Each structure stands twice: as structure tokens, then as C-alpha cells.
C-alpha positions as CSV (number, residue, x, y, z in Angstrom):
1,M,14.3,-28.3,-44.2
2,F,11.7,-25.6,-44.3
3,V,11.6,-23.6,-41.0
4,L,9.1,-20.9,-40.2
5,S,10.6,-17.8,-38.8
6,R,9.1,-16.3,-35.7
7,R,7.7,-13.5,-37.8
8,A,6.1,-15.9,-40.2
9,L,4.8,-17.9,-37.4
10,V,2.9,-15.1,-35.8
11,T,1.6,-13.8,-39.1
12,T,-0.1,-16.9,-40.3
13,P,-3.8,-17.0,-39.3
14,I,-3.7,-20.3,-37.3
15,A,-0.4,-19.6,-35.7
16,A,-1.4,-16.1,-34.9
17,A,-4.4,-17.4,-33.1
18,A,-2.2,-19.8,-31.2
19,H,0.2,-17.1,-30.3
20,L,-2.6,-14.9,-29.0
21,A,-3.9,-17.8,-26.9
22,L,-0.5,-18.3,-25.4
23,R,-0.2,-14.6,-24.7
24,E,-3.6,-14.7,-23.0
25,V,-2.5,-17.6,-20.9
26,A,0.6,-15.7,-19.8
27,Q,-1.5,-12.7,-19.0
28,A,-4.0,-14.8,-17.1
29,A,-1.2,-15.9,-14.8
30,R,-0.7,-12.3,-13.7
31,R,-4.4,-11.3,-13.8
32,D,-5.1,-12.8,-10.4
33,I,-2.3,-10.8,-8.6
34,A,-4.0,-8.4,-6.2
35,V,-2.2,-5.1,-6.0
36,G,-3.0,-2.9,-2.9
37,A,-2.1,0.6,-2.0
38,I,-1.4,1.9,1.5
39,R,-3.6,4.7,2.8
40,W,-2.7,7.0,5.7
41,D,-5.4,9.6,6.0
42,P,-4.8,12.6,8.3
43,W,-6.2,14.7,5.4
44,Y,-9.6,13.3,6.3
45,I,-9.7,14.5,9.9
46,Q,-12.6,16.9,10.1
47,S,-11.3,19.2,12.8
48,K,-8.1,21.2,12.7
49,V,-6.4,19.2,15.4
50,G,-3.8,16.4,15.8
51,P,-2.2,14.9,12.7
52,R,-4.2,17.0,10.3
53,E,-2.9,20.2,12.0
54,S,0.6,18.9,12.0
55,L,0.5,17.9,8.3
56,E,-1.0,21.2,7.2
57,D,2.1,22.8,8.8
58,V,4.5,20.3,7.2
59,L,3.2,20.8,3.7
60,S,2.5,24.5,3.9
61,P,5.9,25.9,2.7
62,L,5.6,26.9,-0.9
63,R,8.0,24.3,-2.2
64,W,6.0,21.5,-0.6
65,Q,2.5,22.6,-1.4
66,K,2.6,20.8,-4.8
67,R,2.8,17.4,-2.8
68,A,-0.4,18.0,-1.0
69,P,-3.5,16.1,-2.0
70,S,-5.6,17.8,-4.8
71,C,-8.4,18.3,-2.3
72,A,-6.2,20.7,-0.3
73,R,-6.8,24.5,-0.5
74,V,-3.9,26.9,-0.9
75,V,-4.6,29.7,1.6
76,S,-1.4,31.7,0.9
77,L,2.2,31.3,-0.2
78,D,2.9,29.6,3.1
79,Q,-0.3,28.0,4.2
80,I,-2.6,25.2,3.0
81,D,-5.8,23.8,4.5
82,F,-7.3,20.3,4.3
83,G,-10.8,21.3,5.3
84,G,-12.2,20.3,1.9
85,C,-10.8,16.8,2.0
86,A,-13.1,15.3,4.7
87,T,-16.1,14.8,2.5
88,Q,-18.1,12.0,0.8
89,T,-17.5,13.8,-2.5
90,Q,-13.8,13.5,-2.1
91,I,-13.7,9.8,-1.2
92,D,-16.1,9.1,-4.0
93,R,-13.7,10.8,-6.3
94,E,-10.8,8.7,-5.1
95,I,-12.9,5.5,-5.3
96,T,-13.6,6.4,-9.0
97,Y,-9.8,7.0,-9.6
98,A,-9.0,3.7,-8.0
99,N,-11.7,1.8,-9.9
100,R,-10.5,3.2,-13.2
101,A,-6.9,2.4,-12.3
102,G,-7.5,-1.3,-11.7
103,L,-6.2,-1.1,-8.2
104,D,-7.5,-4.1,-6.2
105,Y,-7.6,-2.8,-2.6
106,W,-6.7,-0.1,-0.2
107,A,-4.8,-1.1,2.9
108,F,-6.0,1.4,5.5
109,I,-3.6,2.1,8.4
110,W,-5.8,1.0,11.2
111,Y,-6.3,2.8,14.5
112,G,-9.8,1.5,15.4
113,K,-13.1,2.3,13.8
114,K,-13.9,5.3,16.0
115,D,-10.5,7.0,15.6
116,D,-10.3,10.3,13.7
117,M,-7.8,8.8,11.4
118,Q,-10.4,6.3,10.2
119,N,-12.7,9.0,8.8
120,A,-11.7,8.2,5.2
121,W,-12.5,4.5,5.8
122,R,-15.9,5.4,7.2
123,L,-16.7,7.5,4.2
124,Y,-15.5,4.7,1.9
125,R,-17.9,2.3,3.6
126,A,-20.7,4.9,3.3
127,T,-20.4,5.5,-0.4
128,Q,-23.4,5.0,-2.7
129,I,-21.3,4.7,-5.8
130,Q,-20.0,1.4,-7.2
131,K,-16.7,0.5,-5.6
132,N,-14.6,-2.2,-7.3
133,I,-11.7,-1.5,-4.9
134,K,-11.8,-3.6,-1.7
135,W,-10.1,-2.8,1.6
136,C,-8.1,-4.4,4.4
137,M,-6.3,-3.2,7.6
138,I,-2.7,-2.5,8.4
139,F,-2.8,-2.4,12.2
140,A,-0.8,0.7,13.3
141,N,0.9,-1.5,15.9
142,C,0.8,-5.0,17.4
143,S,-0.4,-3.7,20.8
144,L,-3.5,-2.2,19.1
145,F,-4.2,-5.5,17.4
146,V,-4.0,-7.4,20.7
147,K,-6.3,-4.9,22.3
148,E,-8.8,-4.7,19.5
149,L,-9.1,-8.5,18.9
150,S,-9.5,-9.0,22.7
151,N,-12.1,-6.4,23.3
152,S,-14.1,-6.6,20.0
153,P,-13.6,-10.0,18.3
154,D,-17.1,-10.1,16.8
155,E,-16.6,-6.7,15.2
156,Y,-13.6,-8.1,13.2
157,L,-15.5,-11.2,12.3
158,D,-18.1,-8.9,10.7
159,Y,-15.3,-7.1,8.8
160,F,-14.1,-10.4,7.4
161,R,-17.6,-11.3,6.3
162,D,-17.8,-8.1,4.3
163,R,-17.9,-8.8,0.6
164,D,-15.7,-5.7,0.1
165,Y,-13.0,-7.0,2.4
166,Q,-9.9,-8.1,0.6
167,K,-9.4,-11.9,0.5
168,V,-6.5,-14.0,-0.8
169,L,-6.0,-17.7,-1.4
170,G,-9.6,-18.4,-2.2
171,G,-11.2,-16.5,0.6
172,R,-8.8,-15.8,3.5
173,P,-9.1,-12.3,4.9
174,L,-5.9,-10.3,4.5
175,I,-4.4,-8.5,7.6
176,Y,-1.2,-6.6,7.9
177,L,0.6,-5.9,11.2
178,L,3.1,-3.2,11.9
179,P,5.6,-4.2,14.7
180,D,6.1,-2.6,18.1
181,P,7.8,-3.7,21.3
182,A,4.8,-5.8,22.3
183,P,5.9,-9.3,23.6
184,L,5.9,-11.8,20.7
185,S,4.2,-14.4,22.9
186,T,1.3,-12.0,23.5
187,L,0.9,-11.3,19.8
188,S,1.1,-15.0,19.0
189,S,-1.7,-15.7,21.5
190,A,-3.9,-12.9,20.0
191,I,-3.4,-14.2,16.4
192,G,-4.2,-17.7,17.6
193,A,-7.3,-16.5,19.3
194,M,-8.4,-14.7,16.2
195,R,-7.9,-17.8,14.1
196,S,-9.9,-19.9,16.6
197,S,-12.8,-17.3,16.5
198,C,-12.8,-17.5,12.7
199,R,-13.0,-21.3,12.9
200,S,-15.9,-21.2,15.3
201,A,-17.7,-18.7,13.1
202,R,-17.0,-20.9,10.0
203,L,-14.9,-18.2,8.4
204,S,-11.8,-18.8,6.4
205,D,-8.5,-18.5,8.3
206,P,-7.1,-15.0,8.1
207,Y,-3.8,-14.4,6.1
208,V,-1.6,-12.4,8.5
209,V,1.4,-10.5,7.1
210,F,3.9,-9.3,9.7
211,L,5.6,-6.2,8.4
212,T,8.7,-6.7,10.4
213,G,11.2,-6.9,7.5
214,A,13.6,-9.7,6.6
215,I,13.9,-11.3,10.0
216,R,14.2,-15.1,9.9
217,Y,11.5,-17.0,11.7
218,A,9.5,-13.8,12.4
219,A,6.3,-15.2,11.0
220,E,6.7,-18.5,12.8
221,L,7.3,-16.8,16.1
222,V,4.0,-14.9,16.1
223,G,1.9,-17.3,14.1
224,A,1.7,-15.1,11.0
225,D,1.6,-16.4,7.5
226,A,4.1,-14.1,5.7
227,V,6.5,-11.2,6.2
228,G,6.9,-7.9,4.4
229,I,7.8,-4.3,5.0
230,Y,5.9,-1.0,5.2
231,S,8.2,1.2,3.1
232,K,12.0,1.3,2.6
233,A,14.3,-0.8,4.5
234,T,17.4,1.4,4.8
235,K,18.3,5.1,5.1
236,A,18.1,7.1,1.9
237,P,21.3,8.2,0.2
238,V,22.2,11.8,-0.5
239,A,19.8,12.8,-3.3
240,G,19.6,9.3,-4.7
241,P,17.9,8.8,-8.1
242,Y,14.6,6.9,-8.3
243,A,16.3,4.1,-10.2
244,E,18.4,3.5,-7.1
245,L,15.3,3.3,-4.9
246,A,13.7,0.8,-7.3
247,E,16.8,-1.3,-7.3
248,A,16.9,-1.2,-3.5
249,D,13.3,-2.4,-3.4
250,K,14.1,-5.4,-5.6
251,V,17.2,-6.3,-3.6
252,Y,15.1,-6.3,-0.5
253,W,12.4,-8.5,-2.0
254,S,15.1,-11.1,-2.5
255,Q,16.3,-10.6,1.1
256,L,12.8,-11.2,2.4
257,A,12.6,-14.4,0.3
258,S,16.0,-15.6,1.5
259,T,14.5,-15.9,5.0
260,G,12.6,-18.9,3.8
261,Q,9.2,-17.3,4.7
262,S,6.3,-16.4,2.5
263,V,6.5,-12.8,1.4
264,V,4.2,-9.9,0.4
265,P,6.5,-7.4,-1.3
266,T,6.2,-3.6,-1.2
267,V,7.0,-1.2,-4.1
268,L,7.8,2.5,-3.3
269,T,6.5,5.3,-5.4
270,G,8.6,7.7,-3.5
271,A,10.8,8.2,-0.4
272,D,11.4,11.8,0.3
273,R,10.9,12.8,4.0
274,R,12.2,16.4,3.7
275,P,9.0,18.1,4.6
276,R,9.0,16.2,7.9
277,V,12.7,16.7,8.4
278,E,12.3,20.5,8.0
279,R,9.3,20.6,10.3
280,P,9.2,17.5,12.5
281,V,5.8,16.2,13.5
282,P,5.1,15.9,17.2
283,W,5.3,12.1,17.2
284,E,8.8,12.1,15.7
285,A,10.1,15.2,17.5
286,S,12.2,13.2,20.1
287,R,14.2,11.6,17.3
288,Q,14.1,14.1,14.5
289,K,15.6,17.5,14.8
290,P,14.8,20.2,12.2
291,Y,16.9,19.9,9.1
292,V,19.0,17.1,10.4
293,G,19.3,14.7,7.4
294,D,17.7,17.1,5.0
295,D,20.1,15.9,2.2
296,L,19.0,12.2,2.5
297,Y,16.2,11.4,0.1
298,Y,15.4,9.9,-3.2
299,V,14.7,12.2,-6.1
300,A,11.1,11.8,-7.4
301,G,10.8,9.4,-10.3
302,T,8.9,10.2,-13.5
303,P,5.4,8.7,-13.8
304,E,6.8,6.3,-16.3
305,E,9.6,5.2,-14.0
306,I,7.2,4.6,-11.1
307,A,4.8,2.7,-13.4
308,A,7.6,0.5,-14.6
309,H,8.6,-0.3,-11.0
310,V,5.0,-1.3,-10.2
311,R,5.2,-3.7,-13.2
312,E,8.4,-5.1,-11.7
313,L,6.5,-5.9,-8.5
314,I,3.8,-7.7,-10.4
315,T,6.4,-9.7,-12.4
316,W,8.3,-10.6,-9.2
317,V,5.2,-11.9,-7.5
318,D,4.3,-13.9,-10.7
319,E,7.7,-15.4,-11.0
320,N,8.0,-16.4,-7.4
321,P,4.9,-18.4,-6.7
322,A,6.4,-20.5,-3.8
323,T,7.5,-17.3,-2.1
324,C,4.4,-15.4,-2.8
325,P,1.5,-17.9,-2.4
326,A,-1.0,-15.1,-1.6
327,R,-0.2,-13.5,-5.0
328,T,-0.5,-10.0,-3.7
329,G,1.8,-6.9,-3.3
330,L,1.6,-3.5,-1.8
331,I,2.2,0.0,-3.2
332,Y,3.6,2.6,-0.9
333,S,1.6,4.7,-1.3
334,W,-1.8,6.0,-2.1
335,D,-1.5,9.1,0.0
336,E,1.6,9.4,2.1
337,H,2.0,12.9,0.7
338,D,4.4,14.2,3.3
339,E,6.6,11.2,4.2
340,G,6.9,9.6,0.8
341,G,5.7,11.9,-1.9
342,S,5.0,10.8,-5.5
343,T,1.7,9.4,-4.5
344,L,-1.0,7.6,-6.5
345,N,-3.5,10.0,-5.1
346,P,-3.6,13.1,-7.3
347,T,-1.8,16.1,-6.0
348,L,-1.9,19.9,-6.4
349,G,1.4,19.7,-8.4
350,D,1.3,16.7,-10.6
351,G,-2.4,16.0,-10.7
352,S,-3.1,12.4,-11.7
353,A,0.0,11.9,-13.8
354,I,1.5,9.1,-11.6
355,L,-1.8,7.3,-11.2
356,D,-2.5,7.6,-15.0
357,A,0.9,5.9,-15.7
358,V,0.3,3.2,-13.1
359,T,-3.2,2.6,-14.5
360,R,-1.7,1.6,-17.8
361,V,0.2,-1.1,-16.0
362,L,-2.5,-2.3,-13.7
363,T,-5.2,-2.5,-16.4
364,R,-3.0,-4.0,-19.2
365,D,-3.6,-7.6,-17.9
366,K,-7.2,-7.2,-16.8
């Protein structure tokens, strides 16, 4: 019996066309996976106060300056300044980077529209250039969510109407919530009230992701739709390799899935807190003493390793449709320069090398 080899099959004109069609179908299955990146923006505070001042201090030592965003200015061997970051020109540059990279949305850590930490978001909204990248909120804590949705419900309905707001599942506005000690019943009531307001306004039901980790029934208890995690789930080892961090991420995705809840997984580009360990920031000073745990971190991965891990996130979402019905995942991070490192946002040290490598992954199927 005559049997075509796989090589012969894909080199005959008709079969080659069929093979190409099958490949396009396979790619199309991944093309609708929305990949977002977390933004935390003290670099965009205009005055030299609060988190901006703290983070300038954290990243000023010579060995950490290379991790600073590329908009930072090196003042001396032990001093950097973020004064040039809080501009429309800078956010437009980042929008251009993100558009080119094929990134679907930025998840802004949310403190309320008037907070200094929201300046990057305000500049993003004010841009006059084309922005393909959308946005959504990661509420900094549940208490803030309860307060904001109680005091300003119409404001958030307007955000959900925004054509640039990230939607999933055919139009559902995407919201992430970071946990805090707020009573679960209070949070549940606030989520329920938000859903009711959306129904009254004839808006699609928000898709709420509770970033509480692999806790069984967590989503059900508060009325959320899915669970996830902000960054890494466990303490870093002593100078662990990036490959170990990538493996820990994948193990945790499975742990999240094992709870029986819907999942939005997070992939880490880096997990190296040493700048903050050496010079604790004020909001962590009560639990972080200088240099305690300075040996616990993951070594920075190469751009190719990080890009390959982002590809693993996309594949995992694609291969687990029942667990990931929203078909989205998060990258930690766009600009957690001090806490995580190895950011997508270009830096003084590596420039856009990481983003360039990830771009090749994100645009391959688009």
C-alpha cells in the first residue's frame, strides 16, 4: 500500500494548503487569548513625595540603577531621579511599545482616579496617539473597592462603557481585586450591588477575578467569577534559577485549577526583591528589616527564557478552556521595577530586550 510520508504530505500543493489551513485554525484558537500586563506606577508621580521618593531611594544604588525605567535620569553613582517619567511623551512611548508588542491590555493597580499613583492612567487616557492596548483595574484592596463602588457607582459604569476598557466573554468588563482583611460578606454585597447597577444600566455583567490564590470556594464566597494571584505564591529560594520560577508558576496554575474554580493565571517575568530588602519602603518597614532575606530571590532570566514562559501561559490557557473560560492571563509585570525586576517596560540596563523577545511570542499568532 502506498503511504505518503508527513514530509511528502506537506510538500504537495493541495496537502500543503490543507496543512496551512489546519495550522491557521490552531493559531486562531490562541489568537483570542487576551494577555494583560500589570502596571504599578510610582515613577509617574509628578512631585518628589510618597512612593516616588521611596522608589528613587530603593533603586539609587549603582547595582540597581540598571533596573530603573528607561525614563529615569542618573544623577550620580548613587542617585537616580524619576522627574522625566511623568509626561505625556513617556506614556505615549510606552503605548507605542505595547501596541507593537501585541499586548492586549494594561491592568493598572487602582487607587482611585484622583490618586497620585493614577497619573500614568490619566496620561494614558489623554493620549492623542492610536492605542490598541486596552485597560482594566486591579483594585489595590477590597476595602477600596467597597468604598469606591458605594460612593461613585456611576463613575465605574462610565469606565465599563469605555471602548478602551478590557472586556472578556463577549463584552464583560474585567476587574481584578487584591484581598485584604475586609469582611467577605461586605465584599460580596458590594460585588452584588455592582452587578445590579450594571443590569439596570443595561451593561454586561462584570467579570470579577479575586486574586486571593488557590483557596477553595473563594470566588463563590464573595460572588466573584474566578481566582488568580498577583505575583508568586511562595517565598523565593536562595538565588534560584529563572527556570525554577517558571516551573513554580506552572505548578501553581494547576493548584488554582484544582480548587474547581475558574482561573486567570499569572506569569512572572521576574521575582527579585533585593532592592526593597536592602532599603525597605515605608509601607513594608514593620515587617521587612534591612538585608534580612537578601539571599532569597530568583536570578533574572534571559529575554528568551521569559518569552518562552509567556508562551507557556498562552498555551496553558488555550489547553484548559473549562478552567479558563475568560481566555485571559496576566504578566507580572509591565513596570514593577523594584519588587520584581525583569520588566516588559524598557529599563536603563537592558533597554527593550525583554519586551522584544515577548513581542515575538505575542505577535506570532496575530
